C-alpha positions in Angstrom: 100.6 69.0 97.3 101.2 71.8 100.3 98.7 74.2 100.6 100.5 75.9 103.6 103.3 79.0 103.4 106.7 78.8 102.1 110.0 79.1 105.0 110.3 82.8 103.1 107.3 84.0 103.0 106.5 82.8 106.9 110.1 84.7 107.5 109.1 87.6 106.0 105.6 87.8 108.2 108.3 87.0 111.2 110.3 89.9 110.4 107.6 92.8 110.2 106.0 90.9 113.2 109.0 91.3 115.3 109.6 95.0 113.5 106.4 96.3 114.8 106.7 94.8 118.3 110.2 96.4 118.8 109.1 99.9 117.0 105.9 100.1 118.1 105.0 99.4 121.4 101.5 100.0 122.6 102.8 103.8 124.1 103.9 104.4 121.1 101.2 103.3 118.7 98.5 105.2 121.2 100.5 108.4 121.0 100.9 108.1 117.3 97.0 107.6 117.2 96.0 110.6 119.8 98.5 112.9 117.4 96.3 111.9 114.2 98.9 112.5 112.1 99.0 108.8 110.8 102.9 108.9 109.8 106.2 108.6 111.9 109.3 110.0 109.6 111.2 107.6 111.5 108.9 104.5 111.9 108.5 105.0 107.6 112.5 105.3 107.1 112.7 101.8 109.2 110.1 99.9 107.8 111.8 100.9 104.5 115.3 99.4 105.2 113.6 96.6 106.2 112.3 96.1 102.8 108.6 96.8 103.2 108.1 100.0 101.0 109.8 98.0 97.4 108.3 94.2 98.3 106.5 94.0 94.8 108.7 96.5 93.1 111.4 94.5 90.3 114.5 93.4 91.6 115.9 95.2 88.7 114.8 98.3 89.9 115.8 98.2 93.7 113.1 96.0 95.2 112.3 92.8 96.3 110.4 91.3 93.1 108.0 89.8 94.9 104.5 88.9 94.2 101.0 89.9 95.3 100.5 86.9 98.0 103.9 87.9 99.4 103.0 91.6 99.6 98.9 90.3 101.1 101.0 88.4 103.7 102.8 91.7 105.0 99.6 93.6 104.9 98.1 90.8 107.4 101.0 91.8 109.9 100.6 95.4 109.3 96.6 95.2 110.3 97.3 93.1 113.7 99.9 95.6 114.5 98.1 98.3 113.2 101.0 100.0 112.0 100.4 103.7 110.8 102.2 105.0 107.8 101.8 105.3 103.7 101.5 101.6 102.6 98.2 101.3 101.3 98.7 103.9 98.6 102.4 103.6 98.3 101.8 100.0 97.2 99.2 100.6 94.9 101.3 103.1 93.3 104.3 101.5 92.6 102.2 98.2 91.5 100.6 100.6 88.6 103.8 102.1 88.2 105.7 99.0 87.2 102.1 97.6 85.8 101.9 100.3 83.0 104.8 103.2 83.5 107.1 103.5 80.5 110.8 102.8 80.7 111.3 106.2 81.3 109.0 106.4 84.4 109.6 103.5 86.0 113.6 104.4 86.3 112.5 107.5 87.8 110.5 106.4 90.1 111.1 102.6 91.1 113.9 103.0 93.0 112.5 105.8 94.8 109.7 103.9 96.2 111.4 100.6 96.9 114.3 102.6 98.9 111.4 104.7 100.8 112.9 107.7 99.4 109.9 109.3 97.4 106.3 108.4 99.1 103.6 107.1 96.7 99.7 107.4 96.9 96.5 106.6 94.4 93.7 108.9 93.7 91.0 107.0 92.6 87.6 107.8 94.9 85.7 110.7 94.3 82.5 111.9 94.9 79.1 110.0 96.2 81.3 107.3 96.7 82.4 106.4 93.7 84.9 104.2 93.3 85.3 102.3 89.9 86.8 102.9 86.7 83.7 103.3 84.8 82.8 106.1 86.7 85.4 108.5 87.2 85.3 112.0 86.0 88.7 113.7 86.3 89.4 114.8 83.0 93.1 114.5 81.3 93.5 116.9 78.7 96.8 117.9 77.0 98.8 116.9 80.1 96.7 118.8 82.6 94.2 117.6 85.3 91.1 118.8 86.3 88.3 118.0 88.7 88.4 116.5 92.5 89.6 113.1 93.9 88.1 112.6 97.5 90.2 110.2 100.5 93.3 110.3 99.0 95.8 108.4 101.2 98.4 110.6 102.5 98.0 113.2 100.1 99.7 116.2 101.8 102.8 113.6 102.1 102.9 112.0 98.6 105.7 112.5 96.0 103.7 111.0 93.8 100.2 110.8 92.9 98.5 107.8 90.6 95.3 109.8 89.5 92.6 107.5 88.3 90.4 109.6 85.0 87.8 109.3 82.5 87.7 106.1 80.3 89.7 104.3 83.4 93.2 106.1 82.8 96.0 106.9 85.2 98.5 109.7 85.0 101.5 110.7 87.1 101.0 113.5 89.4 103.9 115.0 90.8 104.1 116.9 94.7 103.0 120.3 94.8 102.6 120.6 90.8 100.9 123.8 89.9 96.6 123.8 89.6 96.7 121.2 92.8 95.6 121.7 96.1 95.0 119.0 98.8 93.1 119.6 102.2 92.8 117.3 105.1 90.8 115.1 105.7 89.4 113.8 109.0 88.9 110.2 109.1 87.7 107.5 111.3 91.7 106.0 111.6 93.5 108.0 112.7 96.3 105.2 111.9 95.6 106.4 107.6 95.8 110.0 106.6 93.3 110.7 103.9 93.0 114.3 102.4 91.0 115.6 99.5 92.6 116.3 96.4 91.7 119.6 93.6 93.0 119.3 90.4 92.4 122.7 88.2 94.8 122.4 85.4 97.2 120.5 87.1 100.5 119.3 85.2 100.3 115.5 84.9 101.8 112.6 82.8 99.6 109.8 81.4 100.8 106.6 82.4 100.4 104.4 79.0 99.3 101.9 80.8 98.0 98.6 78.9 93.6 99.1 79.1 92.4 97.7 82.0 95.6 98.4 84.4 93.3 100.9 86.5 90.7 98.1 87.8 93.8 95.7 88.3 95.7 98.3 90.9 92.1 98.6 92.5 91.5 94.9 92.7 95.2 94.7 94.3 93.8 97.5 96.7 90.8 95.2 97.4 93.0 92.6 98.3 95.9 93.8 100.4 92.6 95.6 102.6 91.1 92.1 102.5 94.5 90.6 104.4 94.6 93.8 106.4 91.3 93.2 107.9 92.1 89.7 108.6 95.1 90.3 110.4 93.1 93.0 112.8 90.4 91.1 112.9 92.6 88.3 115.0 94.2 90.5 116.5 90.9 91.7 117.7 90.0 88.1 119.1 93.4 87.3 121.2 93.4 90.9 122.7 89.8 90.0 124.0 90.6 86.5 124.9 93.3 87.7 127.2 91.6 90.9 128.3 88.5 87.7 129.6 90.9 85.9 131.3 91.6 89.1 133.5 88.5 90.5 134.0 86.1 88.8 136.4 82.6 88.9 137.3 80.9 87.6 140.6 84.8 86.7 141.8 84.9 84.6 138.6 86.8 85.8 135.0 84.2 86.1 132.6 86.4 83.8 130.3 84.6 81.1 131.8 81.3 82.1 131.1 79.9 79.7 128.8 78.0 82.7 126.9 81.6 84.3 126.4 83.3 81.2 125.4 80.7 81.2 122.4 80.8 84.7 121.3 84.7 83.9 121.5 84.5 80.9 119.6 82.2 81.9 117.1 84.3 85.3 116.2 87.2 82.8 115.3 85.1 80.4 113.1 83.8 83.8 111.5 87.2 84.7 110.5 89.6 82.0 110.2 88.2 80.0 107.2 88.4 83.2 105.1 92.0 83.2 105.2 92.1 81.3 101.8 89.8 83.9 100.1 92.9 86.8 100.0 95.5 84.0 99.8 93.7 83.2 96.6 92.6 86.6 95.8 96.5 87.5 95.5 97.6 84.4 93.9 94.8 84.9 91.3 95.9 88.6 90.3 99.5 87.3 89.9 98.7 84.3 87.8 94.4 83.9 87.0 93.9 87.6 85.8 90.8 85.9 84.5 89.7 85.2 87.8 91.0 87.6 89.4 88.6 90.6 89.5 86.1 88.3 91.2 88.3 86.6 93.6 89.3 90.1 94.8 85.7 91.6 95.2 85.0 88.4 97.4 87.9 88.4 99.2 87.3 91.9 99.7 83.4 91.8 100.6 83.5 88.9 102.8 86.5 89.8 104.9 85.8 92.8 105.6 82.4 92.8 106.7 83.6 89.9 108.8 86.4 91.9 110.4 84.0 94.4 111.6 81.5 92.3 113.3 84.0 90.4 115.2 85.1 94.3 116.1 81.7 94.6 116.9 81.9 91.8 119.5 85.4 92.4 121.0 84.0 96.0 122.2 81.0 93.9 123.5 83.4 91.5 125.7 85.6 94.6 127.1 81.9 95.5 128.3 81.6 99.6 129.0 85.7 100.7 128.9 85.5 99.3 125.2 83.5 102.1 124.1 86.2 104.8 125.3 88.9 106.6 123.7 91.0 104.9 126.8 91.0 101.5 125.1 92.9 100.0 122.9 90.5 98.3 120.9 89.7 100.9 119.0 92.6 101.2 117.1 91.3 98.1 114.8 88.3 98.5 115.4 88.3 102.3 113.1 90.8 100.4 111.2 88.0 97.8 110.2 85.7 100.6 109.5 88.1 101.8 107.0 88.7 98.5 105.6 85.2 97.8 105.0 84.2 101.0 103.1 87.6 102.3 101.1 87.5 101.5 97.5 84.4 100.4 98.2 81.6 98.8 100.6 81.0 94.9 100.8 77.3 95.7 99.4 79.0 97.2 95.6 81.5 94.4 96.0 78.9 91.4 96.0 76.6 93.6 93.4 80.0 93.9 91.4 80.6 89.7 91.4 77.0 89.3 90.5 77.8 91.3 87.1 81.1 89.0 86.6 79.1 86.2 87.0 76.4 87.6 84.7 73.5 87.2 87.0 
């Protein structure tokens, strides 16, 4: 039995890796990070051309028709390259429509989402760090939404927003709908923009999704954040290992110091064995739905926590410069900070694992 990736999956990662290297050289990533919007329309359009916008959209609607594991492998490379753009919210919106949309909603939105012509996002969080469906308080009555949503990815840019509502429902909100207001939020990760959504009777359309669809969207997002964290952590380890070969103390590269070797080895052994967690969680989401919630929570808790630990180690190994704005390690450190908290912190995920296990 083969437990590795298929040739097609390896080619998918190679294609995205080459795209990022070509279209996002270090100076351009630095410029986008400094600018702070987290979005380059040209970069988004080119990434859509290579299929990134519609990987899991069914082929009948113009997408690639791939599974969540393939999408997670793509997100591993997105994390590795710190690629700015609305990929997370867009992918989750497309999954929600494909999983639970009416035929009219699928026909109207999926081809545009797959081509990148339309940008999708999800509005799931509420005040006081509320993420779980059972705790949502935004009301949807008579076709209108009332309430507030926090930490909405690319809220200002989205043509389509899937809004979580009381009882674990989802509603389709179109851009500039009357009664909706978006305010920018200054997030720590400048490669991914956030906004606050205020809804005062905003007209929307219910997503006629089967029960549990919103939970599945959350679980898919947790798997993708785990994959992104894995890719970012390995990028930090490789970047830091290279830096230790060039930085000298007492006339010797610090890579030769035993303590530095130990720190890098510990970082690698912290992150590499966790690769299987997001692989399995993505597989379970598609093939083993009864195991999916626990697998997604486990992957999110462990990988985002380990990635945060790795990022601290790598900053320390860069010395004083590692704490400065001029040092590029901040791109992945701040991405790790975002991944750790978005869709629920590790402590919340571990509590969820315990609840699911009846502990």
